[in-house]
N, C-alpha and C positions, 0 to 999 in steps of 0.2 A: 384554421383550426389549431388550438393549443393542446399539445399532447404532453402530459406530465410524466416524469420518469425519475430515475435515481441519478442525482447529480454526482459527477465525478470531478468536474471543475475544468480549469484551463481556459476560461474565457468564452468568447463568442465566435460563431462561424456562419458564413453565408455561402451557399453553393448549390449546385444541382445534385439531387439525390441520385446516387449511384448504387443500385441494389446489387449486392454481391450474391449471385445465384449459385448456390453450392450443389445444385442438382446434377447428377451424373446419369448416364444411360442405365437401364436395368442390366443386372448381371446376366452373363451368357448361361443358358441352360445346355445340358447334354455333355457329350464327350468330344474330344478333339485330339489332334496330334500333339502328344506331350512334349516332344523335342522342340517343335516350333513355338509352343506356348512358353516353355521355359526360357528360350531365347528372347522372346518378346518381353517377358517379365523382367529379366535381367537387364535388358536394354532400357526399360522404363525406370528401373532403380538407378542405373548409372547416369541416366539423363537428369534425374532429380538431384543426385549427388552433385553433378556438375553445376546445376543451377544454384544450389546452396554455396558451393565453393566460389562461384562468380560473385554472389552477393556478399560473402564474407570479405573478399578482396577490396570492395569499395566502401563497406560500412565503416563509419567512424564512431557511431554511438555504441557504447559498451553493452547496454542492455539488449539491443538488436543483435549485436555480434554474438552474445552469449546464447540467445535463443536460436540463432541460425546454426551455431555449432552443435547445439543439442539435436536439432533436426537432422543435421548431417550425420552425427554420430549414431543415431538410430538406424540409419540406412547403411552405414559402412560396417555394422556389426556382422561378423561372419555368419552368425546363425540365421540371419534373415533369408539369404539365398538358399541355404541348406534346407530350411523348413519349407520354403515355397516350392523348391524342386521336389521335395518328398511328397507334399500335398498334391501337386500336379500329377506326379508319377503314379501315386497310389490310387487317386480318385479319377484320374484321366479327365480332369476338369479343365475348363478354361482358366487362363491366367488371372482374370479379374476376380474370379471366385476364390482362387488361392490367396490373392492379395487381401481380399475382404476377410477371409477366415483368419489370416495371420494377424492383421491389425485389430480385428474385433476382439481376439483373445488378449492382446496387449492392452487395449482400451479397457476391457472388463477388469483386468487385474488391477489397473490404476484406480478405476472408479470404485472398486470394492474396498480400497484402503481408507481408513478413517483419518485422512490427512488431506486438508484442503489444498496444500501446496501441490501434492502429487496428483490430486484430482484435477487440478488445473492443467497438469502435464498431459492428462488424458485428452484434453482438448487439442493440445498441440499435436498429439499422435493422430488424432482424427484428421487434422490438417495435413499431416504427412501422408496419411492414407489417401486423402483426396488428391494430393499432388501426384502420387505414384499412379493412381488410377487415371488421372487426366493424361499423363504421359503415355500410359498403356493404350488409351482410347485415341490418342493424338489430338486432344482438346487443348486449345490455347487457354491459358490461365489469365486471370486479372493481373495486369502489369502496371504498377503505379508510375513507372518510368515513361509510360506512353501517354500519360494524362496531358491534355492540352488546355483544360479549363478547370476552374475550381469546382470541387465536388465534396459532398458529404457522404461517406460510406455508410450503407445501410444493410443490415443482415439480421436474421433471426438469431444467429449465434456467431458473432464476429470472432475470427481467430486472429492471433497475433501475427501470422505469416503475411497478412495483407499490408503490414507496415514494415516489412523487411526491406527497406530501402532508405537511402539518405536523401532521396528526392521527394521530400514531403510538402513541397511548396503548394501543391494544388490540393492537398488533403486538408480540408477546413473543419472537419469534424467526423466523429464516429457515433453511430446509433446502432444499438443492438437490443433485442428483446431479452436475451439472456446475459448474465454477467453482472458485475458490481464493482465497487471500489477496490475490493481485494482480489478480484479475478486477475488472471494473467494479463488479459487485454486491458483491464482497468489500470493496473500498475504501469503497463507500458505506455498507454496514452498520457498518463499523468507525468511519467518521466520525459516524454517527448513534447509535452505542452500542447497536445491536441484536444480541443473541446470535445467532451464525451458525455453522452447520456444513455443510460441503460434502462431496461424495464419498459421499453416503448413497443407497442403493438405495431410492427412495421407494415401490416396490412393497410394501415391508414396513410401510407406514404407512397406516392406514384413515382416510378422511375423517371428521371430527367426533370422533375418539377423543382423549381427554386424553393429551397427551405432554409429556415434559420434555426440554429442550435445555440442554446444558452447553457453551457456546461456549468456555470457558476450557480445558477438557480435551478437547473435540472428540468428544462422543458425544451420542446421542439415546436416550431410553428410551420404550418403548411398553408396552402391557398393564400399566398401573400398578395396584398394589393399594393399598387404602385406607391401609395403614401407610406405604407408599412415599410416597404423596401427602402425608401428614402431615409426613414428614421433609423432603420437597422444599420444602414451604411454609415450613418453619422455616429451611431453607438460603437461600431467597429473601429471607426477612425479614432474616437476618444480612447478606446481600449489600446490602440497602437501607441497613442500619446502616453498613456499610463505606463506602458512597457518601456518606452524611451526614458521617462522620468525615473523609473525603477533603477536605471543604470547609475543614477546619482545618489540613491539611498544609502546611507551609512548607518544611521541610528534610528531607534524607535522612541522618539521624544514627542510628547503631547504638546499641544499649543501653549499650555500653561507650565511646561518645563518638567513634567514627570517622565522619567526614563524607565523603559521596560527592556528586559533581555529577550531577544528573539534568537533561539538556538535551532539547531537542526537535528532531525532524527537520522540515524545511520545504523549500519549493521553489515555492510558489505565492503570488501576491499576496493571494489570499483569506485566507491564514493570518496576514497582517500584523496584522489587528485582534484576533486571539486572544492575541497575545503578552503584553499586560498583564493578561489575565484569568486566566492560569495561572502557578503559582509555578515556572516553569522557571528553570534556572540559565544558560541560554544556548541557542544553536542549535548542536547537535553535528554536524549534517549539513545543509547547504543544497544541494539538488540543482539544479545550474545547468541541466541538460538540459531541464527543463520550460519554460525561457525560450526555448529553441530549437525544441522540438517543435511548438509551436502557431503557427509562422511559416512563411511561404513564402520568405522571404529571411533571411540571417543577421542577428541582432540587432546593433545598433551598440554601439560601446564606451560611448557616452553612455547608451544605454538600460540596458545592464547595470549601469553605475555607479549610475544613479538607483535601480534596484531594490535593489541591495546597500545603498546609502546609506539608503534608507527603512527597511530592516530593522535595520541596525546602530544607526541613530539611535534607533529605538524601544527597542532593547535597553539603551541606556545604556552602563554599564561591563561588562555581561555579554559573554562571548565568543561569537563566531560563526565557525564553521569552514565555509568555502566549498569544496566539492568542484569541481574543474575538470571540464570537460565529459566526461560519462560516456555517450558516444554509441556506437551500434553494438549488437550483440547483438539485443535485442528493441526497441531504441529507434533509429529511423532518421528522418532529415530528407530532404525532397526535394532540398535544395540541397547536401547532404553526400554526396559520391560514394564510397559504400562498395558494392562489387560483391557480388552474391549469393555466399554461402559455404555450404558443406555443414554447417559447425558454427559459426554466427555467435557463439555465446557463447565460443568458443575462438579467435576470429578477430581481424580488423582492427577494433579498437574502443578507446574511451576514450583512455588516454594514448598508445597506439600510433598512433592516427590523429593526434592532436595534435602529437606529436613530428615527424611527417612533413609537417605543415602549420603551419610556424613562425609565419607572419604571422597566420593564424587563431587560433592558440593565444595568441600574444602579445597580440592584441586583448582576449581574455577575461582575461588576467593583468593588463593595464593597468587594466581596469575595477575588478578586485578591489583592486589596489594603491591606486587613487584613493580607493576607499571606505574603505580602512584609515585614512585621515587623520581619519575621523569616528567611529571606535570600535575595539573590540577584535576585529580580524579576523585569522584564520589561513587559510592555503591548504592544500588536501589534494589529492594526486594519486591518482587511482583506477587500478586494474588494473596495479599495479606488480609486476613479476616479477623485477627485477634491479637491482643497484646502478647499472648503466650508465644505465638509464632515469631514475633520480633525478638523476644528474649532468647528463644532457642537459637535463632539464626545468629544473633550477636555472640552467643556462646561459641558457636562453631567458628565465627569470624575471629574471635579471640584465640582459639586454638591455632588457627591458621597463622596469626600473628606470632604466636609463640614458637611455632615450627620455623618460621623465617628467621626469628631471632637466634634460634639454635643453629640454623644454617648460615648465620652471619650474612644475610641478604637484606639489603636496605629496602625500606618502604616508609610511607608516610603514616606515622603511628596515630595521628589524630584524624585520620581519614573520615570524611563525613558519610553518614549512612541515612538513607531515606526509604520511604515505601511508596508503592503505587496505591492510589486510591481508585479502585475499580470495582469494589464490592460495596453495595449500599450499606451493609453493617459497618464497614470501616469509615465511610463518610459520616454515619450518624454519631460514632464515638471519636470523631477526629480530635475533639478537644482533649480527650484522654490520651490518644496515641501520639500527639505531637510532643508530649513530654519524653517519649522514648526515642525519638529520632530527631534529625537535623532538618529534614525537608519532606514535603509531600510532592508527588507528581500525579496529577489526575489523568487517568486513562479513560477518556470519555467513550471510546469505542465499546469497551466492555461495560462501563458504568451505565450507559444508556440502555444497553442490551439487557443487563441484569435488572435494572430498575423498572423498565417498561415490559419485561418478559417477552421481548421481541428478538428472534433470530435476525440479525442484520442482513443476512444473505437471502432471506425469504421475501421474494418480490410481491407476494400476495398481501403482506402486512407491512410493507416498507413505510407506509405513511404514518404508522404508529411509532416507528423508530425516530424519535425527535428529541434533540437535546434541548429544545425549548419547552418540553413538558414541565409543568410547574413543579412536579415532584423532583425531577432531575435538577432544576434551577435551585430549589431549596437545598439539595445535597451539595451542590457546588458552593453555595453561599456558606453553608455550615462548615465545609472543609477549609475554605479561604479564611473565614473569620477565626478559625481555630489557631492560625499562625500569627494573628495581628498583635498579640501581646508579647511577642518574642522578637527582639531586634536582630538576633543572629539566626533566625530560621526563615524559611521561605516556602512558597507553594508555586509549583509550575503546572503546565498541562502538556501532555504529549499525544493527545488524541486529535482526530480530524477537526474537531470543533475549534481548535486553537488557530486555524487558518481560515475559518469561515468568516466573511465580512461581518455578518450579523453577530456571530459568536464573539468576535473580537470586541464589539461594543459592550456586550454583556459582561465579558471577562474583565475589561478595563474598568468598568463600573463596579464590579464586585471586588476589585483589588488584587487580581492575579498578579504575581511578580514576574513569572517567566513563561514565555510561549515557546514550545518546541514543535516544529513543523517540517514537512518534507522540504528537502534542500531547494527545490524550485519555487517554493512559496515563501522563503525567508524575506526577500526584498518586498514582496507585495504585502506581507503581514506588517512589516515595519512602516510601509507607506500608509496603510489604513490606520495604524496607531497614531502616526504623526498628524493626521487630519482631525483628531479628537481633542477635546478639552477634558482633562481628567475630572475636575470638580463638577463640571456640567454633566458629564456622562454618569458620574456616581449618583447625582440627584435624579437623573432620568431613570437609571436602573432601579433605584429605590422604589420608583413609582410602578415598576413592573412586578414587584414582589407580591402585590395583592391580586394580580390577575389570575384567573382560575383555568384558563385553557391555553394550550400551546399556540393556537391560532391567534388569540388576542396578543400574546407576547410577541409573536413573529410579525404580526401586522404593525405593531408599534415600533418594533425594531427596524422594519422596512422603511417606515416613514422617517425615522431618525437618520437612518443611513443615507436616504436620498438627500436629506438636508445637510448632513455633515460631510459625506463623501462627495457630494455634488456630482460633477461630470464623470467621476471615477466609479460610479455605482450604477 
């Protein structure tokens, strides 16, 4: 049986289904000895803290370590034991009831925030609650270190804690009903290179049955026959060969000699150390919002400058595109006053907020300008919907330059300025807007969402979120064509489509100049580009432009991919 879901990527996996059962006993009713229960609860918390401390000692992966530190910090907060003791004493309830009440309140607080990042933290807190209750009941938890055979983890709602180990050799995939590419577990599996598919009804999967997961195409296969298993093993063998070949990948040059830039997306200091270990051509998208989200007060100009300088210095002559603050929507800070909105993704966010808060915006621009004296930096404005916004943003940029001149601080006076193409209206008038900027960067994650009117996190309508929708394809072509008459201007892409094997074919054929992808996808993207012939691909893509459905386009791309990528697809 083939089960279709949301593709997260990272290749193929074959293993026995291991269903992570998150069920715990029913909560205890009635009253009990308060002192005894307080002691038992405190012991459960202390044991959970020790578990996290032991995991932190052996973890090498920064993302896993950061998550484990968060979990530990929740439990070492002095307030937790005070509140639990108070609840048990006042209500004379059992310890599991007090634990449930405490964490239920914390989870509710996070889930009620209009911030996807913090909502995902609510899932982590659920996992911490589960761990403490398991300790309270004396239940043994899933321990990946005890795995003796290859498994694919299956759950209705997979939590990131199941991956808190450096012993990932036997974990060949992750399947979950809930979650998506931007969920915490989705980001983590991408970072770790574990094949993942979400949106799968796990009732159709039996514990211990051999199953196949294709994270690249977004499906799971059950009830495997011997012949299927043989073919799958051959596919996985080829996938391993591809990964070995990727170690030798240096450039993205097509068979007929056309070179493309493949850059990486970044936004976190933990990524700084990865730069020199990957053959990236630059940073095509630096997400500044992550420097704001994890703070209780606005970051200073000096702090921002030092972060940008550290990245651009490491890059040498390679370019770095810094996107100005893309706040709002699902990303909110406690110190940025954006009121509740019915449709925050269509509301007061990104450049709209910055243009209304000139001093705040100017501080961020001055930090970027100062860092430009140390390397090849460009500025990019997000959420642009009109020429007027570009003009106004550039006026504030000019003021920032004049401030630095007065302060006698060096910066690159002819710094390049570009805009994100993520709103359909902007893509439609791309030929007008290119006159105002030096480059475009297409953000397909939002462009597809806005063009198809589909919330990309909604699993009920996920099939409609498709970048091969003919309307989306036409907007991509219109945007790319707008730059072709300018020798000194370019168009890139920093959305998920830029790393998709089929998307790469379409984009090479349309004439995209630069691909910006997650760091772990740089080599793979370069490899796929190197297997194509630019002239042939252009002619092929031209033939797709008359097709009227996403399925027709995707089917033809699939056929072309099998022909051109060969064993690597």
